[in-house]
C-alpha positions as CSV (number, residue, x, y, z in Angstrom):
1,X,-2.9,-21.0,-2.7
2,X,0.1,-18.6,-1.7
3,X,-1.6,-15.8,0.5
4,X,0.0,-12.4,0.9
5,X,-1.7,-10.3,3.8
6,X,-0.8,-6.5,3.4
7,X,-2.3,-4.1,6.1
8,X,-2.1,-0.4,4.9
9,X,-2.3,2.2,7.7
10,X,-4.9,4.9,7.3
11,X,-2.3,7.5,7.4
12,X,-0.9,6.7,3.9
13,X,-3.7,6.0,1.5
14,X,-3.8,9.5,0.7
15,X,0.0,9.4,-0.3
16,X,0.1,5.9,-2.4
17,X,1.0,6.5,-5.9
18,X,-0.7,4.0,-8.5
19,X,2.4,2.0,-9.0
20,X,1.8,0.7,-4.9
21,X,-1.4,-1.1,-6.3
22,X,0.6,-2.0,-9.7
23,X,2.9,-3.8,-7.5
24,X,0.4,-5.7,-6.0
25,X,-1.3,-6.6,-9.5
26,X,2.1,-7.8,-10.7
27,X,2.6,-10.0,-7.5
28,X,-0.8,-11.4,-8.2
29,X,-0.1,-11.8,-12.0
30,X,3.5,-12.7,-12.4
31,X,4.3,-13.7,-8.7
32,X,1.5,-16.4,-7.9
33,X,0.4,-14.4,-5.1
34,X,-3.1,-14.1,-3.8
35,X,-3.2,-10.9,-2.3
36,X,-5.2,-9.6,0.7
37,X,-5.7,-5.9,1.7
38,X,-6.6,-5.1,5.3
39,X,-6.8,-1.0,5.8
40,X,-7.2,1.2,8.6
41,X,-8.3,4.8,8.4
42,X,-7.3,6.2,12.0
43,X,-6.5,10.0,10.3
44,X,-10.0,10.5,8.7
45,X,-11.7,9.0,11.5
46,X,-10.1,11.5,14.0
47,X,-11.2,14.3,11.8
48,X,-14.3,13.4,11.2
49,X,-15.0,12.9,14.6
50,X,-13.7,16.3,15.5
51,X,-15.7,17.9,13.0
52,X,-18.9,16.5,14.7
53,X,-17.7,17.3,18.2
54,X,-17.6,13.8,19.1
55,X,-14.5,13.3,21.9
56,X,-11.9,10.7,20.8
57,X,-9.2,9.3,23.1
58,X,-6.3,6.3,22.9
59,X,-5.5,3.9,25.3
60,X,-2.4,1.8,24.6
61,X,-2.5,2.7,21.1
62,X,-6.0,1.5,20.8
63,X,-9.2,3.8,20.3
64,X,-11.4,4.0,22.9
65,X,-14.8,3.6,21.2
66,X,-18.4,4.4,22.3
67,X,-21.4,3.8,20.1
68,X,-20.9,7.3,18.8
69,X,-17.5,6.6,17.6
70,X,-18.5,3.3,16.1
71,X,-21.0,5.0,14.2
72,X,-18.3,7.2,12.5
73,X,-15.6,4.4,12.4
74,X,-18.2,2.5,10.2
75,X,-18.9,5.2,7.5
76,X,-15.2,6.0,7.4
77,X,-13.9,2.2,6.9
78,X,-16.7,0.9,5.1
79,X,-18.1,4.0,3.2
80,X,-15.2,6.1,2.2
81,X,-11.5,4.1,2.7
82,X,-12.6,0.7,1.4
83,X,-14.4,2.0,-1.7
84,X,-11.3,4.3,-2.1
85,X,-8.9,1.4,-1.9
86,X,-11.0,-0.8,-4.4
87,X,-11.2,2.5,-7.0
88,X,-7.2,2.6,-6.9
89,X,-7.2,-0.7,-7.8
90,X,-9.5,-0.6,-10.4
91,X,-7.4,2.5,-11.8
92,X,-4.6,0.0,-12.9
93,X,-6.8,-2.5,-14.3
94,X,-7.5,-4.7,-11.3
95,X,-10.2,-6.4,-9.7
96,X,-11.1,-5.9,-6.1
97,X,-14.1,-6.4,-3.9
98,X,-14.4,-4.3,-0.7
99,X,-16.3,-6.0,2.2
100,X,-16.1,-5.5,6.0
101,X,-15.6,-8.1,8.5
102,X,-19.0,-8.0,9.3
103,X,-19.8,-9.0,5.9
104,X,-20.8,-12.7,5.8
105,X,-19.3,-13.3,9.4
106,X,-15.9,-12.6,7.7
107,X,-14.4,-12.0,11.1
108,X,-16.1,-13.1,14.2
109,X,-15.4,-11.1,17.4
110,X,-15.9,-10.5,20.9
111,X,-15.0,-8.0,23.6
112,X,-10.9,-7.4,23.6
113,X,-11.4,-7.6,27.6
114,X,-14.5,-8.0,30.1
115,X,-15.5,-4.6,31.3
116,X,-12.9,-2.6,29.0
117,X,-11.7,0.8,29.1
118,X,-12.0,0.4,25.5
119,X,-15.6,0.3,25.1
120,X,-16.8,-1.6,21.9
121,X,-13.2,-2.5,20.7
122,X,-13.1,-6.1,20.0
123,X,-10.6,-9.1,19.2
124,X,-11.2,-11.5,16.3
125,X,-12.1,-15.3,17.6
126,X,-12.6,-16.6,13.9
127,X,-11.9,-16.2,10.1
128,X,-14.2,-17.3,7.6
129,X,-11.5,-18.3,5.2
130,X,-13.8,-19.8,2.5
131,X,-15.0,-16.5,1.4
132,X,-11.5,-15.1,0.8
133,X,-10.2,-18.4,-0.7
134,X,-13.6,-18.2,-3.1
135,X,-12.6,-14.4,-4.2
136,X,-9.0,-15.5,-4.9
137,X,-10.0,-18.1,-7.3
138,X,-11.7,-15.4,-9.1
139,X,-9.0,-13.2,-9.1
140,X,-10.5,-10.8,-7.3
141,X,-8.4,-9.2,-4.4
142,X,-10.5,-8.8,-1.1
143,X,-10.3,-5.3,0.6
144,X,-11.4,-5.6,4.0
145,X,-12.4,-3.4,6.6
146,X,-11.8,-4.5,10.6
147,X,-15.3,-4.1,11.7
148,X,-16.8,-7.3,13.1
149,X,-19.7,-8.2,15.0
150,X,-20.2,-11.1,17.3
151,X,-23.2,-13.7,17.8
152,X,-25.5,-11.2,18.9
153,X,-24.9,-8.7,16.3
154,X,-22.9,-6.4,18.5
155,X,-20.4,-3.9,16.3
156,X,-16.9,-4.0,17.2
157,X,-14.0,-2.0,16.2
158,X,-11.1,-4.2,15.1
159,X,-7.6,-2.9,15.2
160,X,-6.5,-3.3,11.5
161,X,-3.0,-4.6,12.8
162,X,-4.7,-7.2,14.3
163,X,-7.4,-7.9,12.1
164,X,-4.4,-8.6,9.6
165,X,-2.6,-10.9,11.8
166,X,-5.4,-12.8,12.3
167,X,-6.7,-13.1,8.6
168,X,-2.4,-14.0,8.2
169,X,-3.1,-16.8,11.0
170,X,-6.1,-18.3,9.5
171,X,-4.4,-18.7,5.5
172,X,-1.0,-19.2,7.1
173,X,0.0,-16.6,5.2
174,X,2.9,-14.0,4.8
175,X,2.2,-10.4,6.5
176,X,3.1,-7.0,5.5
177,X,2.5,-3.7,7.3
178,X,2.6,-0.9,4.9
179,X,3.0,2.4,6.7
180,X,4.6,6.2,5.7
181,X,7.7,5.2,7.8
182,X,10.3,2.8,7.1
183,X,10.6,0.3,10.1
184,X,11.5,0.1,13.9
185,X,13.7,3.1,14.8
186,X,15.9,2.9,17.8
187,X,18.5,5.5,19.1
188,X,21.9,5.3,20.1
189,X,24.1,8.0,20.9
190,X,21.2,10.3,19.8
191,X,21.3,8.8,16.0
192,X,18.2,7.0,14.8
193,X,18.7,4.1,13.1
194,X,16.2,1.4,11.5
195,X,16.0,-2.2,12.8
196,X,16.4,-4.5,9.7
197,X,15.4,-7.4,12.0
198,X,14.0,-7.6,15.5
199,X,13.4,-10.0,17.9
200,X,10.5,-10.5,20.5
201,X,12.5,-10.1,23.3
202,X,14.0,-6.5,21.7
203,X,10.3,-5.8,21.1
204,X,9.2,-5.9,24.9
205,X,12.7,-3.8,25.6
206,X,11.8,-0.9,23.1
207,X,8.1,-1.0,24.7
208,X,9.4,-0.7,28.1
209,X,12.0,2.1,27.0
210,X,9.1,4.2,25.1
211,X,11.0,3.6,22.2
212,X,8.1,1.7,20.5
213,X,4.6,3.5,21.8
214,X,1.0,4.5,20.6
215,X,-0.3,2.9,17.8
216,X,3.1,0.6,17.2
217,X,2.3,-1.3,20.4
218,X,-0.4,-3.2,18.8
219,X,1.1,-3.5,15.6
220,X,4.3,-5.3,16.9
221,X,2.2,-7.1,19.1
222,X,0.0,-8.5,16.2
223,X,3.1,-9.5,14.4
224,X,4.4,-11.4,17.3
225,X,1.1,-13.1,18.2
226,X,0.9,-14.3,14.1
227,X,4.2,-15.8,14.0
228,X,3.6,-17.8,17.0
229,X,0.7,-18.9,15.3
230,X,1.8,-20.4,11.7
231,X,2.8,-16.9,9.8
232,X,5.8,-17.5,8.0
233,X,7.0,-13.9,8.1
234,X,6.3,-10.4,9.0
235,X,7.8,-7.2,7.9
236,X,7.0,-3.3,8.3
237,X,7.7,-1.4,5.3
238,X,7.6,2.4,4.0
239,X,4.9,1.9,1.1
240,X,6.0,5.4,-0.3
241,X,9.6,3.9,-1.3
242,X,9.6,2.8,-4.6
243,X,8.8,-1.2,-5.0
244,X,9.3,-1.8,-1.5
245,X,6.7,-4.4,-1.6
246,X,8.4,-6.7,-4.2
247,X,11.7,-5.8,-2.6
248,X,10.0,-7.4,0.6
249,X,8.5,-10.2,-0.7
250,X,11.6,-11.1,-2.8
251,X,13.8,-11.1,0.2
252,X,15.8,-7.9,-0.2
253,X,16.8,-6.1,3.1
254,X,14.0,-3.3,3.3
255,X,11.9,-1.9,6.5
256,X,12.0,-4.4,9.4
257,X,11.3,-7.8,9.7
258,X,10.0,-8.9,12.9
259,X,11.0,-12.6,14.5
260,X,10.7,-14.3,17.5
261,X,14.0,-15.6,18.4
262,X,16.9,-14.1,16.0
263,X,19.1,-11.4,17.4
264,X,17.8,-8.2,15.6
265,X,20.2,-5.8,13.9
266,X,20.3,-2.3,12.7
267,X,20.1,-0.8,8.9
268,X,22.8,0.4,7.4
């Protein structure tokens, strides 16, 4: 089965037009792909935390997650954003099933590191691919929120980029990060430009220089990890650009394609 993992950032959901979901349906019906959606929800989580007067901070682009923060993350991702995405597919005639990484032990997790300042932030140690494959054979689109638990039932907040990369690895699927920006920027002579392709070496240089920062760091790290573990292709595209996803799938030059070895080039 030809799987396609699509990770949508939380900052873009309110802006995505129905045509974006229709494009995914067309890829499923006519393109022979089995789409899988992994979503974030960062801005909505931050807004609710603020309303509840719960402090939230970030460390290396990842949200520091206390037990109180985790309650809000779970409410927003599983109860609000997940079902919003499912409804969006229903509105264009699609069939989608909203689940979290906790359901059926879809995503197995452990702490991202011992004695981490991040609190209850986890990393994926295994993916229950049978559940995804079963849904795909029924022409259902899995919509996955990146929460998980360990063997003891302890909940963990998983960065959505990392969760998407882990699922793509397990299925050896193409991976596309959908955001509200058209790719990875760099600056030369005070002029910003988009890298049409970017290599692992360039990414490390851009992180060191500060041009890649914040939430983009776990995204590119997840991309490189996926590429080194049987993910055939990783791209970052702007979901607000008309038909950007089919363009990426069809090999057109759009957004940023991340590679392990090739020398990156600037988009014109």
